[in-house]
C-alpha positions in Angstrom: 8.5 11.5 -23.3 8.3 10.8 -19.5 10.3 7.8 -18.2 7.1 5.8 -17.6 4.3 6.8 -20.1 1.9 4.0 -19.3 1.5 4.8 -15.5 2.0 7.6 -13.0 3.7 7.2 -9.7 2.2 8.2 -6.3 5.0 6.7 -4.2 8.2 4.7 -5.0 10.1 2.4 -2.6 9.8 -1.0 -0.9 6.1 -0.3 -1.1 5.1 1.6 -4.1 1.8 2.8 -5.7 1.1 3.6 -9.3 -2.0 4.0 -11.4 -2.4 3.6 -15.1 -2.9 6.3 -17.5 -6.1 6.9 -19.4 -4.8 4.9 -22.5 -5.3 1.5 -20.8 -7.7 0.6 -23.5 -4.8 0.5 -25.8 -2.6 -1.8 -23.6 -3.4 -4.8 -25.6 -0.7 -3.9 -28.2 1.7 -2.4 -25.7 2.0 -5.5 -23.4 5.7 -5.7 -23.7 6.0 -2.0 -23.0 4.0 -2.3 -19.9 5.9 -5.2 -18.7 9.2 -3.6 -19.4 8.2 -0.3 -17.7 6.7 -1.9 -14.6 9.6 -4.4 -14.2 12.1 -1.5 -14.6 10.2 0.6 -11.9 10.1 -2.4 -9.5 13.8 -3.2 -10.0 14.9 0.4 -9.7 13.1 0.9 -6.4 13.7 -2.5 -5.0 9.9 -2.7 -4.7 8.6 -5.8 -2.8 5.0 -4.6 -2.7 3.4 -2.9 -5.8 0.0 -1.4 -5.3 -2.0 -0.4 -8.4 -4.7 2.0 -7.9 -7.7 1.2 -10.0 -10.0 4.0 -8.7 -10.7 5.2 -12.3 -10.5 1.9 -14.0 -13.6 -0.3 -14.5 -11.9 -3.3 -16.1 -8.5 -4.8 -16.7 -7.6 -6.3 -20.1 -6.3 -9.7 -20.1 -3.0 -8.4 -21.4 -2.5 -6.3 -18.3 -3.5 -9.3 -16.0 -0.8 -11.3 -17.8 1.8 -8.6 -17.0 0.7 -8.6 -13.3 1.0 -12.3 -13.1 4.5 -12.1 -14.5 5.5 -9.6 -11.8 4.0 -12.0 -9.2 6.1 -14.9 -10.6 9.1 -12.7 -10.4 8.7 -12.3 -6.7 6.8 -9.0 -6.4 3.7 -8.9 -4.2 1.1 -7.3 -6.4 -2.1 -5.6 -4.9 -5.0 -4.0 -6.7 -6.6 -1.1 -4.7 -10.0 0.4 -5.3 -10.9 -2.4 -7.8 -14.5 -2.3 -9.1 -16.8 -5.0 -8.3 -16.6 -6.3 -11.9 -12.7 -6.5 -11.6 -12.9 -8.2 -8.1 -15.4 -10.8 -9.5 -13.2 -11.6 -12.5 -10.3 -12.1 -10.1 -12.3 -14.3 -7.8 -13.8 -16.4 -10.6 -10.5 -16.9 -12.3 -8.9 -17.5 -9.0 -6.2 -14.9 -9.8 -6.8 -13.5 -6.3 -4.7 -16.3 -5.1 -1.8 -14.6 -6.7 -2.8 -10.9 -6.8 -4.3 -9.3 -3.7 -7.6 -7.5 -4.4 -8.8 -4.6 -2.2 -6.7 -5.6 0.8 -4.8 -2.3 0.8 -6.6 1.1 0.9 -5.3 3.9 -1.3 -6.6 7.4 -0.5 -7.4 10.0 -3.2 -4.4 11.3 -5.1 -5.7 14.9 -4.8 -6.3 16.3 -1.4 -10.0 17.0 -0.6 -10.4 20.5 0.8 -13.1 21.8 3.1 -13.5 18.4 4.9 -13.9 18.5 8.6 -12.6 14.9 8.9 -8.8 14.8 8.5 -7.6 11.6 6.8 -4.3 10.5 8.4 -2.0 8.0 6.8 -0.9 5.1 8.9 2.9 5.5 9.4 4.0 2.3 11.2 3.2 -0.7 13.2 4.0 -1.7 16.7 6.0 -5.0 16.6 7.0 -7.0 19.6 10.7 -7.9 19.9 11.1 -11.7 20.1 14.2 -11.3 22.4 13.0 -8.7 25.0 9.3 -8.4 24.2 9.6 -4.7 23.9 7.3 -2.8 21.6 9.2 -1.2 18.8 7.6 1.2 16.1 8.4 -0.1 12.6 7.9 2.0 9.5 5.2 0.7 7.1 7.7 0.7 4.2 10.0 -1.8 5.9 8.0 -4.8 4.7 10.4 -7.5 3.7 13.3 -6.1 5.6 14.7 -6.1 9.2 14.2 -3.5 11.9 16.2 -2.9 15.1 14.6 -3.2 18.5 14.7 0.2 20.2 15.3 -1.5 23.6 17.8 -4.3 23.1 19.0 -3.6 19.5 17.9 -7.1 18.4 16.7 -7.6 14.9 13.0 -8.0 14.0 11.9 -9.5 10.7 9.2 -7.3 9.2 7.0 -9.9 7.6 3.5 -9.7 6.5 2.6 -12.0 9.3 4.2 -9.8 11.9 2.4 -6.8 10.6 -0.9 -8.6 10.6 -0.4 -9.5 14.3 0.5 -6.0 15.4 -2.0 -4.8 18.0 -1.2 -1.1 17.7 -0.4 1.3 14.9 1.2 4.7 14.7 0.4 8.0 12.9 0.9 11.8 13.2 -2.0 14.2 13.8 -1.7 16.7 10.9 -3.3 19.5 13.0 -0.8 19.5 16.0 1.8 17.0 14.8 1.4 14.8 17.9 2.4 11.2 17.3 -0.6 8.8 18.0 -0.5 5.2 19.1 -3.8 3.6 18.6 -5.3 0.1 18.6 -5.4 -1.8 15.2 -9.2 -2.0 15.5 -9.4 1.9 15.5 -8.3 2.2 12.0 -10.8 3.8 9.6 -12.8 5.0 12.7 -13.3 8.6 13.3 -11.8 9.9 16.5 -10.6 13.0 18.3 -6.8 13.7 18.6 -6.2 13.6 22.4 -3.9 16.6 22.2 -5.8 19.1 20.0 -9.3 17.5 19.6 -9.0 17.5 15.8 -11.4 15.0 14.2 -9.2 12.4 12.4 -9.4 9.1 10.8 -6.3 6.9 10.5 -6.3 5.0 7.3 -3.9 2.7 5.5 -3.1 5.2 2.8 -0.1 4.2 0.8 
């Protein structure tokens, strides 16, 4: 039996992404198992932000919501990505969206789509301004909740949710020519041509 049999892992770390297995309908009698497995996963990976991909899930049993609330209360920032309209409505009506973020983070397809002219490019980092020297420093997207070092003065930058939201520029790498791109925040999710190789790309917050 795999280490975690109730969910599969896309990425593990400070920011982690998982999706439930098909037997989510049976989670009502495995609530303790789900809580134990998710808690162990979060602890093992020092995860501060857990993103659960609900792309193939039309609803969430109350037992699963209870587990997510427990994770939130334990200090983990819980996000639901690709939540259906029904799930989003339930979260809003019950006001659980005050504790659990709904559709604020975009998660791309787990399987690569072949034959597409538009290349989806995952965002890699944010441009944060050093409070000491005002120099712009590239900060990896997975450093949320940690500290980064300014590339100019070696001062410390706190990588908070607020700091990331205020970043005016983001970074990514063109998959066609491997050129690092620095683009405005408002150019996310907008088709553009790579200035180096003219490949048609779209930078997205793909965890």
